[in-house]
Structures are given as C-alpha cells and as structure tokens.
Backbone bond lengths (Angstrom), bond angles and torsions (degrees), N, CA, C in turn:
res aa  C-N    CA-C-N  psi(-1)  N-CA   C-N-CA  omega(-1)  CA-C   N-CA-C  phi
1 M - - - 1.449 - - 1.656 107.51 -
2 A 1.237 110.91 120.90 1.438 122.46 179.06 1.509 112.38 -66.64
3 I 1.242 118.32 140.51 1.485 125.87 176.79 1.555 108.25 -86.92
4 C 1.341 120.32 127.31 1.476 119.41 -171.39 1.469 107.38 -75.75
5 E 1.389 109.31 170.84 1.502 117.81 -168.79 1.577 106.87 -77.22
6 D 1.243 121.94 -22.25 1.523 118.13 175.82 1.482 110.72 -70.97
7 I 1.373 119.84 -35.92 1.530 118.89 169.93 1.399 113.95 -69.09
8 Q 1.375 120.04 -42.55 1.374 124.24 -177.82 1.532 112.37 -60.13
9 Q 1.348 118.39 -31.91 1.389 124.76 178.92 1.510 118.21 -77.34
10 L 1.318 113.55 -8.12 1.504 114.62 -177.56 1.640 112.82 -64.62
11 G 1.183 111.19 141.90 1.521 120.02 172.69 1.499 106.74 -92.70
12 E 1.360 113.04 -134.01 1.430 118.88 178.21 1.526 111.53 -66.81
13 L 1.279 121.26 132.11 1.480 120.41 -178.14 1.580 110.39 -70.35
14 K 1.285 110.50 142.78 1.496 118.57 172.38 1.595 108.56 -85.65
15 Q 1.318 111.91 121.32 1.505 118.69 -177.87 1.466 108.96 -94.94
16 P 1.345 120.41 157.00 1.442 116.18 -177.73 1.572 110.67 -71.84
17 K 1.257 115.16 145.37 1.430 123.95 176.14 1.546 113.45 -76.83
18 K 1.314 114.67 -39.26 1.542 121.32 174.10 1.467 103.80 -137.56
19 H 1.359 113.97 157.78 1.448 122.85 178.26 1.551 110.41 -92.01
20 E 1.362 116.29 66.50 1.445 119.25 179.67 1.580 108.31 -159.44
21 C 1.364 114.97 157.61 1.359 117.41 178.00 1.572 106.99 -86.39
22 E 1.335 120.22 119.20 1.490 123.27 -173.52 1.586 111.21 -58.58
23 I 1.239 119.04 -36.81 1.516 120.33 179.58 1.378 111.98 -80.52
24 C 1.369 119.93 -37.89 1.473 116.15 176.90 1.538 117.42 -62.21
25 V 1.422 108.75 -35.47 1.518 119.41 173.36 1.486 109.91 -56.61
26 K 1.242 114.91 -50.39 1.531 121.00 -177.58 1.448 114.12 -62.64
27 N 1.488 115.59 -41.16 1.363 123.06 -177.12 1.582 117.43 -94.79
28 G 1.249 117.08 5.50 1.430 122.11 -179.87 1.574 113.80 73.80
29 G 1.342 118.98 13.74 1.385 122.49 -177.09 1.536 113.40 -84.41
30 R 1.345 118.75 -176.96 1.443 125.14 179.41 1.487 108.35 -129.05
31 W 1.361 112.28 158.71 1.485 120.40 176.68 1.514 111.36 -131.93
32 V 1.341 114.36 167.50 1.434 122.43 175.46 1.457 109.41 -101.46
33 H 1.370 115.64 -61.42 1.416 119.97 -177.70 1.485 105.78 -129.88
34 L 1.347 116.77 166.44 1.495 121.52 -175.41 1.574 109.20 -123.05
35 R 1.302 118.62 149.99 1.424 129.09 179.76 1.485 113.37 -132.43
36 T 1.203 124.86 139.95 1.555 128.37 -176.14 1.529 106.94 -117.44
37 C 1.420 112.63 116.01 1.495 121.50 176.75 1.519 108.00 -63.19
38 Q 1.327 111.47 134.53 1.495 119.26 178.95 1.513 114.72 -89.02
39 T 1.325 119.71 -1.61 1.386 126.02 171.57 1.531 111.20 -89.51
40 C 1.258 118.40 -51.11 1.396 123.97 -173.87 1.541 120.45 -114.89
41 G 1.350 111.41 -15.59 1.475 118.82 173.80 1.502 117.94 87.29
42 V 1.469 116.21 1.79 1.441 120.07 176.31 1.502 110.59 -70.83
43 T 1.369 114.01 139.53 1.417 123.54 175.66 1.585 109.95 -104.48
44 L 1.366 112.55 123.58 1.466 118.00 -175.16 1.567 103.74 -138.13
45 C 1.281 110.21 174.51 1.526 121.74 -177.48 1.465 114.05 -78.34
46 C 1.268 115.74 157.52 1.578 123.61 -175.00 1.454 108.41 -88.19
47 D 1.370 116.01 175.39 1.507 126.88 177.19 1.511 110.57 -65.60
48 D 1.327 124.00 -13.60 1.424 121.56 179.82 1.654 106.79 -91.71
49 S 1.261 111.07 -4.37 1.513 113.76 179.72 1.580 105.72 -91.24
50 P 1.348 114.01 154.85 1.507 121.38 -173.62 1.491 112.88 -57.16
51 M 1.319 122.30 -35.01 1.441 122.08 -176.21 1.589 117.12 -103.40
52 K 1.401 114.26 -6.28 1.461 119.28 179.91 1.537 117.30 39.70
53 H 1.365 111.57 54.58 1.508 116.95 -170.56 1.482 111.18 -64.92
54 M 1.470 119.96 -37.06 1.419 119.24 -177.50 1.563 114.30 -63.23
55 S 1.350 116.44 -42.95 1.490 120.43 173.44 1.405 108.71 -60.75
56 A 1.334 125.55 -44.54 1.434 121.88 178.10 1.547 107.80 -62.88
57 H 1.265 122.60 -37.82 1.368 123.12 -178.37 1.629 111.10 -61.04
58 F 1.382 113.21 -42.41 1.523 116.28 177.19 1.489 109.92 -64.88
59 H 1.270 120.39 -39.50 1.471 120.67 -175.64 1.466 107.36 -72.90
60 A 1.357 125.24 -36.07 1.437 127.78 179.09 1.490 114.39 -72.06
61 T 1.369 116.69 -35.04 1.548 123.99 -175.94 1.364 116.57 -106.69
62 G 1.321 122.39 -26.78 1.448 123.42 -167.58 1.498 116.51 79.91
63 H 1.351 119.77 4.07 1.518 123.38 -177.04 1.489 103.33 -75.88
64 P 1.277 114.45 115.16 1.562 115.64 -167.48 1.571 116.32 -96.10
65 V 1.365 117.91 -18.62 1.445 111.96 179.65 1.514 117.17 -114.43
66 I 1.313 112.30 143.69 1.449 120.53 -173.81 1.581 104.30 -134.03
67 I 1.310 113.81 153.98 1.400 120.84 162.58 1.472 111.83 -114.39
68 S 1.463 118.47 161.02 1.385 122.70 176.02 1.604 105.83 -70.69
69 A 1.336 119.19 134.35 1.422 117.64 -179.58 1.589 107.90 -105.72
70 E 1.380 114.75 19.42 1.419 123.00 175.05 1.488 114.14 -80.83
71 P 1.318 126.44 136.28 1.306 125.64 -178.01 1.555 114.60 -59.57
72 G 1.202 123.00 132.21 1.484 121.64 178.83 1.562 113.99 88.26
73 E 1.300 116.94 -9.79 1.493 120.22 179.30 1.477 109.43 -105.02
74 K 1.332 111.83 127.54 1.507 118.98 -171.27 1.660 106.47 -127.42
75 W 1.361 110.72 70.74 1.462 109.08 174.71 1.570 113.49 -140.18
76 I 1.331 119.65 156.14 1.385 129.68 -176.35 1.437 109.97 -112.48
77 W 1.318 120.74 140.73 1.478 127.57 169.73 1.496 117.19 -128.17
78 C 1.257 119.73 139.59 1.418 121.72 179.61 1.570 106.02 -119.39
79 Y 1.355 108.95 111.42 1.608 114.53 178.52 1.532 109.15 -56.10
80 A 1.281 118.11 -47.41 1.503 123.28 -168.52 1.357 110.44 -60.72
81 H 1.430 122.18 -39.93 1.478 121.07 -177.47 1.464 111.79 -112.05
82 E 1.366 121.54 6.69 1.381 126.19 -171.00 1.554 111.70 40.28
83 S 1.413 110.86 59.79 1.416 116.01 -179.68 1.458 108.38 -122.30
84 F 1.367 114.77 141.05 1.468 124.40 -175.15 1.563 108.98 -120.56
85 A 1.211 114.39 147.89 1.454 120.41 176.52 1.585 111.18 -156.40
86 G 1.246 116.39 139.12 1.515 120.38 170.18 1.492 111.40 -86.41
87 Y 1.241 115.29 163.44 1.557 123.33 174.23 1.481 113.32 -146.91
88 E 1.274 115.71 162.98 1.459 123.37 -176.17 1.605 105.29 -105.34
C-alpha cells in the first residue's frame, strides 16, 4: 500500500499540547481517543467518540492528515486519501 503525498510531505510532526479534545472540554462532552491535526495542531476526538470532532474538523477545513494523540500509538492517517502509515 503506497503512502499518499499528503503524508509524504509532512515535516516534523505536531504533537498534542494537552491530552484533551478542545471542543469537548468547552462543551462538557466526552471523548474516547484523541487525534492531532498535522496542519494546524488542534487536538480533537476520534470517530469512536460521540461528537467525532476531528472528522468534522477535516470536513470544515480540508486539513487532511492527523496522528494519534494517544500515548504509545505512532500512526498517521490521511482523510483525503484514506492512507495509513506508522512512524517511529
């Protein structure tokens, strides 16, 4: 499986500043797992979470690439190309 150009073009990965979904915190929501946008650095909740804030962020902004913000997980996902990659 080829890695998409959006993932290939990444430089230094943006890491989460806090281990929380910024929108869920503001709205009193809850999350399951967290993802960090590699375009703007926002950390939001995943698609297993009730509000799916990171998917909504992609659809609203077009920012395609995220990383898992979960400790110990080292993977990248591109929404635009449905491309997955691990990293060290």
